[in-house]
N, CA, C and O of each residue as an XYZ file, in Angstrom:
612
protein
N       0.856     -1.166     -0.031
C       0.010     -0.379      0.331
C       0.946      1.214      0.179
O       1.739      1.505      1.074
N       0.750      2.128     -0.992
C       1.668      3.514     -1.090
C       1.185      4.257      0.224
O       0.050      4.225      0.699
N       2.289      4.929      0.708
C       2.429      5.771      1.800
C       1.844      7.318      1.333
O       2.078      7.908      0.279
N       1.215      7.652      2.200
C       0.888      9.090      1.744
C       1.082     10.004      3.162
O       0.821      9.501      4.255
N       1.502     11.215      3.045
C       1.601     12.347      3.862
C       0.665     13.404      3.866
O       0.342     13.708      2.718
N       0.167     14.007      4.657
C      -0.634     15.227      4.702
C       0.129     16.347      4.801
O       0.876     16.319      5.779
N       0.210     17.465      4.032
C       1.033     18.531      4.323
C      -0.323     19.933      4.690
O      -1.127     20.312      3.839
N      -0.269     20.355      5.809
C      -1.290     21.174      6.346
C      -0.583     22.569      6.533
O       0.433     22.479      7.223
N      -0.858     23.761      6.111
C      -0.230     25.077      6.548
C      -1.241     26.153      6.605
O      -2.218     26.219      5.859
N      -0.987     26.864      7.399
C      -1.547     28.335      7.740
C      -0.495     29.208      8.177
O       0.452     28.865      8.885
N      -0.730     30.463      7.672
C       0.332     31.566      7.793
C      -0.015     32.644      9.293
O       0.638     33.484      9.913
N      -1.436     32.042      9.415
C      -1.568     32.876     10.943
C      -2.097     32.053     11.788
O      -2.421     30.875     11.640
N      -2.179     32.864     12.847
C      -2.811     32.058     14.233
C      -4.304     32.437     13.886
O      -5.092     31.540     14.185
N      -4.774     33.369     13.419
C      -6.360     33.450     13.396
C      -6.933     32.334     12.481
O      -8.079     31.920     12.654
N      -6.096     31.839     11.475
C      -6.514     30.704     10.820
C      -6.935     29.557     11.400
O      -7.877     28.900     10.956
N      -6.281     29.254     12.401
C      -6.578     28.333     13.446
C      -7.724     28.338     14.033
O      -8.442     27.358     14.234
N      -7.975     29.721     14.394
C      -9.717     29.161     14.829
C     -10.475     29.022     13.954
O     -11.637     28.870     14.330
N     -10.266     29.004     12.638
C     -11.453     28.638     11.679
C     -11.673     27.073     11.612
O     -11.719     26.326     12.590
N     -11.775     26.777     10.535
C     -12.505     25.428      9.860
C     -11.294     24.910      9.061
O     -11.343     23.771      8.596
N     -10.196     25.697      8.875
C      -8.922     25.083      7.819
C      -8.551     23.743      8.305
O      -8.867     22.752      7.645
N      -7.988     23.654      9.271
C      -7.165     22.289      9.770
C      -8.027     20.916      9.159
O      -7.575     19.979      8.501
N      -9.568     21.181      9.674
C     -10.256     19.768      9.729
C     -10.822     19.779      8.538
O     -11.152     18.687      8.076
N     -11.055     20.908      7.813
C     -11.362     20.725      6.453
C     -10.091     20.094      5.740
O     -10.260     18.941      5.344
N      -9.202     20.502      5.578
C      -7.970     20.047      4.943
C      -7.729     18.329      5.412
O      -7.492     17.421      4.616
N      -7.832     18.224      6.567
C      -7.727     16.860      6.999
C      -9.119     15.653      6.463
O      -8.878     14.481      6.171
N     -10.305     16.172      6.438
C     -11.255     15.615      6.198
C     -11.039     15.115      4.808
O     -11.085     13.915      4.536
N     -10.753     16.248      3.751
C     -10.559     16.041      2.410
C      -9.206     14.834      2.188
O      -9.190     13.953      1.328
N      -8.096     15.112      3.263
C      -6.967     14.272      2.981
C      -7.906     12.896      3.143
O      -8.249     12.165      2.213
N      -8.215     12.738      4.467
C      -8.758     11.187      4.794
C      -9.580     10.686      3.833
O      -9.452      9.482      3.614
N     -10.632     11.463      3.011
C     -11.583     10.944      2.173
C     -10.623     10.624      0.737
O     -10.868      9.696     -0.033
N      -9.711     11.415      0.604
C      -8.864     10.681     -0.665
C      -7.766      9.920     -0.545
O      -7.063      9.598     -1.504
N      -7.548      9.572      0.708
C      -6.689      8.377      0.973
C      -7.586      7.038      0.986
O      -7.348      6.118      0.204
N      -8.406      7.001      1.720
C      -9.671      6.273      1.609
C     -10.011      5.605      0.569
O     -10.081      4.376      0.582
N     -10.317      6.477     -0.675
C     -10.601      6.352     -1.800
C      -9.228      5.907     -2.862
O      -9.571      5.422     -3.940
N      -8.252      5.998     -2.702
C      -7.320      5.567     -3.141
C      -6.664      4.721     -2.687
O      -5.668      4.383     -3.328
N      -6.979      4.031     -1.365
C      -6.229      2.866     -0.817
C      -5.026      2.853     -0.367
O      -4.313      1.855     -0.473
N      -4.462      4.460      0.452
C      -3.238      4.891      0.584
C      -3.251      4.732      2.043
O      -4.288      4.751      2.707
N      -1.834      4.543      2.621
C      -1.748      4.708      4.028
C      -1.166      5.833      4.439
O      -0.038      6.249      4.174
N      -2.132      6.373      5.208
C      -1.601      7.944      5.756
C      -0.438      7.800      6.673
O      -0.658      7.432      7.827
N       0.579      8.010      6.347
C       1.706      8.035      7.189
C       1.876      8.914      8.591
O       1.909      8.570      9.772
N       1.973     10.243      7.906
C       2.062     11.170      8.999
C       1.354     12.664      8.465
O       1.469     12.919      7.266
N       0.776     13.441      9.167
C       0.391     14.563      9.077
C       1.299     15.547      9.435
O       1.586     15.664     10.626
N       1.922     16.450      8.406
C       2.966     17.484      8.338
C       2.186     18.812      8.472
O       1.286     19.046      7.665
N       2.540     19.852      9.629
C       1.892     20.651      9.741
C       2.799     22.206     10.022
O       3.794     22.248     10.745
N       2.314     23.230      9.411
C       3.407     24.614      9.357
C       2.001     25.542      9.719
O       1.083     25.826      8.949
N       2.105     25.780     10.650
C       1.634     26.866     11.497
C       2.197     27.819     11.860
O       3.025     27.847     12.771
N       1.656     29.161     10.895
C       2.257     30.581     11.262
C       3.703     30.529     10.866
O       4.582     31.095     11.515
N       3.948     29.736      9.631
C       5.602     29.598      8.799
C       5.051     30.005      7.398
O       4.201     29.409      6.737
N       5.784     31.255      7.062
C       5.276     31.916      5.712
C       5.657     30.926      4.302
O       6.798     30.485      4.161
N       4.934     30.742      3.640
C       4.988     30.371      2.383
C       5.445     31.172      1.075
O       6.039     30.809      0.060
N       4.884     32.524      1.537
C       5.253     33.558      0.639
C       6.770     34.024      0.792
O       7.358     34.644     -0.093
N       7.310     33.678      1.949
C       8.813     33.740      2.037
C       9.617     32.679      2.125
O      10.760     32.820      2.560
N       9.159     31.507      1.740
C       9.645     30.407      1.771
C      10.423     29.792      3.108
O      11.266     28.895      3.080
N      10.036     30.351      4.046
C      10.173     29.825      5.439
C       9.836     28.480      5.941
O      10.298     28.010      6.981
N       8.917     27.816      5.064
C       8.314     26.290      5.604
C       9.187     25.684      4.747
O       9.435     24.566      5.198
N       9.924     25.938      3.461
C      10.891     25.026      2.783
C      12.535     25.546      3.429
O      13.550     24.970      3.037
N      12.583     26.440      4.223
C      13.971     26.447      4.822
C      14.033     25.851      6.197
O      15.009     25.129      6.396
N      13.065     26.030      7.327
C      13.164     25.488      8.273
C      11.962     24.989      9.045
O      11.947     24.684     10.238
N      10.942     24.950      8.175
C       9.532     24.354      8.773
C       9.483     23.050      8.700
O      10.564     22.468      8.606
N       8.193     22.225      8.722
C       7.920     21.073      8.669
C       7.839     20.689      7.238
O       7.679     19.470      7.179
N       7.883     21.196      6.137
C       8.211     20.929      4.830
C       9.185     20.807      4.574
O       9.285     20.370      3.427
N      10.579     21.050      5.311
C      11.811     21.314      5.080
C      12.175     20.124      5.520
O      12.928     19.443      4.823
N      11.685     19.631      6.814
C      11.742     18.340      7.222
C      11.353     17.222      6.585
O      11.717     16.139      7.044
N      10.571     17.275      5.454
C      10.046     16.531      5.086
C      10.935     16.327      3.727
O      11.244     15.178      3.412
N      11.290     17.275      3.036
C      12.101     17.162      1.938
C      13.703     16.824      2.398
O      14.453     16.412      1.513
N      14.127     16.959      3.499
C      15.216     16.157      3.788
C      15.392     14.908      4.178
O      16.408     14.221      4.068
N      13.847     14.498      4.874
C      13.716     12.904      4.861
C      13.683     12.248      3.121
O      14.220     11.195      2.779
N      13.116     12.937      2.453
C      12.927     12.275      1.094
C      14.230     12.304      0.776
O      14.771     11.259      0.416
N      14.813     13.275      0.841
C      16.266     13.237      0.114
C      17.177     12.307      0.992
O      18.217     12.013      0.404
N      17.084     11.897      1.947
C      17.921     10.549      2.453
C      17.542      9.358      2.200
O      18.279      8.374      2.262
N      16.197      9.351      1.853
C      16.057      7.935      1.264
C      14.686      7.394      2.242
O      13.930      6.516      1.827
N      14.518      8.017      3.496
C      13.565      7.439      4.561
C      12.457      7.797      4.075
O      11.628      7.179      4.744
N      11.865      8.477      3.244
C      10.669      8.497      2.624
C      10.526      7.875      1.371
O      11.074      8.476      0.446
N       9.904      6.772      1.076
C      10.134      5.806     -0.061
C       9.331      6.568     -1.426
O       8.244      7.145     -1.400
N       9.986      6.421     -2.267
C       9.797      6.836     -3.859
C       8.404      6.339     -4.026
O       8.063      5.219     -3.645
N       7.488      7.311     -4.684
C       6.173      6.686     -4.865
C       5.118      6.879     -3.768
O       3.939      6.533     -3.695
N       5.978      7.581     -2.895
C       5.003      8.109     -1.716
C       4.078      9.483     -2.123
O       4.532     10.251     -2.970
N       2.827      9.745     -1.515
C       2.324     10.721     -2.261
C       2.388     11.600     -0.858
O       2.440     11.219      0.311
N       2.357     13.216     -1.560
C       2.231     14.447     -0.763
C       0.817     15.138     -0.768
O       0.540     15.706     -1.824
N       0.219     15.168     -0.129
C      -1.203     15.560     -0.262
C      -1.441     17.095      0.510
O      -1.121     17.376      1.666
N      -1.922     17.743     -0.225
C      -2.223     19.447      0.100
C      -3.731     19.689     -0.621
O      -4.307     19.211     -1.598
N      -3.953     20.401      0.105
C      -5.460     20.987     -0.179
C      -5.142     21.940     -1.796
O      -5.859     21.640     -2.750
N      -4.247     22.856     -1.953
C      -3.646     23.452     -3.255
C      -2.224     23.534     -3.112
O      -1.510     23.432     -2.115
N      -1.921     23.775     -4.517
C      -0.336     24.113     -4.432
C      -0.025     25.479     -3.778
O       1.122     25.795     -3.462
N      -1.059     26.240     -3.600
C      -0.349     27.455     -2.369
C      -0.271     26.826     -1.290
O       0.547     27.415     -0.583
N      -0.646     26.021     -0.823
C      -0.099     25.449      0.451
C       1.311     25.202      0.705
O       1.963     25.409      1.728
N       1.651     24.728     -0.397
C       3.498     24.345     -0.560
C       4.036     25.548     -0.122
O       4.551     25.810      0.965
N       3.754     26.647     -1.656
C       4.486     27.664     -1.176
C       3.787     28.871     -1.922
O       2.957     28.471     -2.739
N       3.916     30.298     -1.846
C       3.405     31.410     -2.531
C       4.774     32.221     -3.012
O       4.740     33.405     -3.351
N       5.609     31.666     -3.000
C       7.000     32.184     -3.653
C       6.858     32.761     -4.980
O       5.698     32.677     -5.383
N       7.624     33.291     -5.750
C       7.612     33.803     -6.937
C       7.575     32.675     -7.790
O       7.979     31.639     -7.263
N       7.205     32.596     -8.951
C       6.793     31.302     -9.832
C       8.307     30.573    -10.118
O       8.274     29.344    -10.178
N       9.511     31.170    -10.284
C      10.891     30.259    -10.464
C      10.972     29.769     -9.138
O      11.396     28.614     -9.121
N      10.682     30.300     -7.868
C      10.962     29.492     -6.893
C       9.950     28.221     -6.507
O      10.323     27.191     -5.945
N       8.555     28.529     -6.941
C       7.519     27.930     -6.559
C       7.805     26.508     -7.475
O       7.666     25.376     -7.011
N       8.224     26.810     -8.843
C       8.063     25.397     -9.580
C       9.505     24.804     -9.437
O       9.666     23.796    -10.125
N      10.558     25.186     -8.723
C      11.634     24.585     -8.502
C      11.337     23.459     -7.175
O      11.692     22.305     -6.933
N      10.620     24.326     -6.594
C      10.208     23.234     -5.332
C       9.671     22.151     -5.568
O      10.139     21.085     -5.168
N       8.004     22.317     -6.642
C       7.687     21.503     -7.019
C       8.184     20.879     -8.008
O       7.622     19.785     -8.062
N       9.115     21.011     -9.015
C      10.298     20.145     -9.481
C      11.208     19.051     -8.614
O      11.622     17.955     -8.991
N      11.375     19.683     -7.381
C      12.415     18.936     -6.535
C      11.512     17.905     -5.788
O      12.005     16.815     -5.499
N      10.336     18.163     -5.488
C       9.563     17.163     -4.735
C       9.449     16.050     -5.737
O       9.650     14.882     -5.404
N       9.092     16.441     -7.097
C       8.583     15.680     -8.203
C       9.808     14.555     -8.329
O       9.671     13.332     -8.287
N      10.996     15.280     -8.488
C      12.359     14.506     -8.908
C      12.564     13.510     -7.877
O      12.867     12.368     -8.222
N      12.412     13.855     -6.439
C      12.478     13.096     -5.404
C      11.552     11.558     -5.383
O      11.518     10.739     -4.464
N      10.820     11.498     -6.757
C       9.983     10.770     -6.244
C       8.594     10.546     -5.954
O       7.854      9.595     -6.206
N       8.390     11.759     -5.300
C       6.989     11.883     -5.123
C       5.838     12.500     -5.603
O       5.975     13.563     -6.209
N       4.904     12.103     -5.469
C       3.581     12.245     -6.244
C       3.046     13.433     -5.396
O       2.935     13.243     -4.184
N       2.776     14.386     -5.805
C       2.130     15.721     -5.392
C       0.860     15.794     -5.637
O       0.554     16.199     -6.758
N      -0.495     15.346     -4.457
C      -1.661     15.514     -4.925
C      -2.193     17.010     -4.360
O      -1.881     17.576     -3.312
N      -3.104     17.450     -5.427
C      -3.756     18.804     -4.796
C      -5.404     18.198     -4.606
O      -6.046     17.578     -5.454
N      -5.720     18.478     -3.615
C      -7.308     18.117     -3.202
C      -8.324     18.766     -4.008
O      -9.382     18.258     -4.381
N      -7.816     20.174     -4.287
C      -9.003     21.308     -4.737
C      -9.489     20.829     -6.167
O     -10.663     20.899     -6.529
N      -8.438     20.329     -6.945
C      -8.853     20.299     -8.258
C      -8.281     18.438     -8.615
O      -8.373     18.057     -9.782
N      -7.904     17.754     -7.873
C      -7.621     16.025     -7.720
C      -6.627     15.809     -8.653
O      -6.696     14.810     -9.370
N      -5.658     16.639     -8.761
C      -4.577     16.675     -9.707
C      -3.474     16.006     -9.143
O      -3.288     16.123     -7.932
N      -2.440     15.080    -10.072
C      -1.405     14.438     -9.633
C      -0.330     15.059    -10.092
O      -0.484     15.073    -11.314
N       0.542     15.515     -9.863
C       2.434     15.847    -10.276
C       2.955     15.086     -9.945
O       3.030     14.962     -8.723
N       3.638     14.107    -10.812
C       4.658     13.199    -10.654
C       5.442     13.220    -11.799
O       5.063     13.922    -12.736
N       6.415     12.610    -11.890
C       7.426     12.532    -12.899
C       6.396     11.652    -14.154
O       5.943     12.156    -15.182
N       6.284     10.715    -13.842
C       5.036     10.128    -15.097
C       3.730     10.823    -15.654
O       3.338     10.589    -16.797
N       3.039     11.733    -14.755
C       2.225     12.586    -15.273
C       2.887     13.962    -16.107
O       2.507     14.426    -17.182
N       3.876     14.378    -15.326
C       4.350     15.674    -16.334
C       4.830     15.072    -17.410
O       4.443     15.593    -18.457
N       5.793     13.831    -17.574
C       6.059     13.204    -19.003
C       4.874     12.802    -20.012
O       5.055     12.582    -21.209
N       3.686     12.742    -19.381
C       2.701     12.208    -19.869
C       2.115     13.542    -20.620
O       1.492     13.408    -21.673
N       2.279     14.500    -20.190
C       1.178     15.558    -20.202
C       1.983     17.082    -19.528
O       1.674     17.573    -18.443
N       3.004     17.613    -20.423
C       3.597     18.479    -20.219
C       2.746     20.062    -19.726
O       3.371     20.942    -19.135
N       1.790     20.153    -19.959
C       0.656     21.286    -19.612
C       0.655     20.974    -18.130
O       0.701     22.065    -17.563
N       0.631     20.265    -17.480
C       0.520     20.225    -16.216
C       1.656     21.112    -15.360
O       1.488     21.704    -14.293
N       2.751     21.020    -16.099
C       3.717     22.191    -15.345
C       3.164     23.453    -15.546
O       3.070     24.178    -14.556
N       2.748     23.899    -16.715
C       2.009     25.063    -17.396
C       0.891     25.456    -16.005
O       0.928     26.466    -15.302
N       0.240     24.659    -15.946
C      -1.179     24.787    -15.046
C      -0.664     24.813    -13.664
O      -1.475     25.455    -12.996
N       0.365     24.385    -12.897
C       0.896     24.518    -12.053
C       1.552     26.095    -12.068
O       1.001     26.918    -11.337
N       2.379     26.400    -12.649
C       2.916     27.524    -13.060
C       1.690     28.935    -12.831
O       1.862     29.921    -12.115
N       0.766     28.692    -13.483
C      -0.128     29.519    -13.508
C      -0.950     29.699    -12.261
O      -1.501     30.766    -11.987
N      -1.009     28.686    -11.562
C      -1.538     28.695    -10.223
C      -0.569     29.269     -9.091
O      -0.874     30.057     -8.196
N       0.610     28.714     -9.333
C       1.753     29.185     -8.574
C       1.753     31.122     -8.660
O       1.781     31.876     -7.688
N       1.718     31.460     -9.919
C       1.927     32.697    -10.314
C       0.692     33.719     -9.235
O       0.923     34.738     -8.584
N      -0.620     32.939     -9.403
C      -1.870     33.517     -8.881
C      -1.642     33.815     -7.623
O      -1.671     34.971     -7.201
N      -1.341     32.572     -6.759
C      -1.103     32.515     -5.400
C      -0.129     33.589     -5.069
O      -0.434     34.437     -4.231
N       1.114     33.612     -5.719
C       1.959     34.870     -5.534
C       1.489     35.703     -5.309
O       1.277     36.191     -4.199
N       1.127     36.180     -6.632
C       0.494     37.762     -6.585
C      -0.749     37.684     -5.366
O      -0.775     38.284     -4.292
N      -1.474     36.993     -5.779
C      -2.699     37.076     -4.374
C      -1.715     37.791     -3.068
O      -1.875     38.950     -2.686
N      -0.813     36.952     -2.567
C      -0.215     37.234     -1.418
C       0.396     38.504     -1.292
O       0.362     39.214     -0.287
N       1.009     38.772     -2.466
C       2.236     39.972     -2.495
C       0.893     41.218     -2.498
O       1.079     42.228     -1.820
N      -0.389     41.074     -3.266
C      -1.192     42.056     -3.201
C      -1.806     42.362     -1.637
O      -1.960     43.532     -1.285
N      -2.131     41.285     -0.766
C      -2.792     41.067      0.612
C      -1.515     41.792      1.291
O      -1.791     42.392      2.330
N      -0.356     41.832      0.937
C       0.863     42.198      2.095
C       0.773     43.867      1.447
O       0.910     44.761      2.282
N       0.648     44.091      0.642
C       0.465     45.649     -0.108
C      -0.381     46.505      0.746
O      -0.178     47.432      1.530
N      -1.384     45.868      0.317
C      -2.871     46.301      1.278
C      -2.633     46.155      2.911
O      -3.520     46.676      3.587
N      -1.849     45.690      3.436
C      -1.988     45.499      4.619
C      -0.990     46.401      5.435
O      -1.124     46.840      6.577
N       0.145     46.576      4.461
C       0.981     47.719      5.357
C       0.428     48.737      4.706
O       1.059     49.715      5.106
N      -0.579     49.191      3.744
C      -0.747     50.642      3.384
C      -1.534     51.101      4.668
O      -1.886     52.274      4.790
């Protein structure tokens, strides 16, 4: 049975007061059950910025990547996220680099919002997947940048 890891991230403590964690975990549980995966771990970064890439530098996502690089996480495992903006909200160059890094480590990235799977196989089969990912990541970065400008004004 393939292993799955759920990645849940929120930027602000205020988001913890809402329904986001439960919603993300429920969607993950449903996906895991539907696809006969073994949920191995729930990785959480709360209050760690994905806009500045702090989750990749020293957050729980960083630990996950280190484990994948060392071989502790099996090739063919799944990293389940609500959407790509949970992974990163950095500029498109950094965002695509991160997605490529995860894929090259042999990890399948599942986005629950649109039920896409990003993997070596899927990208080789349909290169447009990376274009779609780029557009989603560009939009996520722009949305975060706009919010930041508005809040500082």
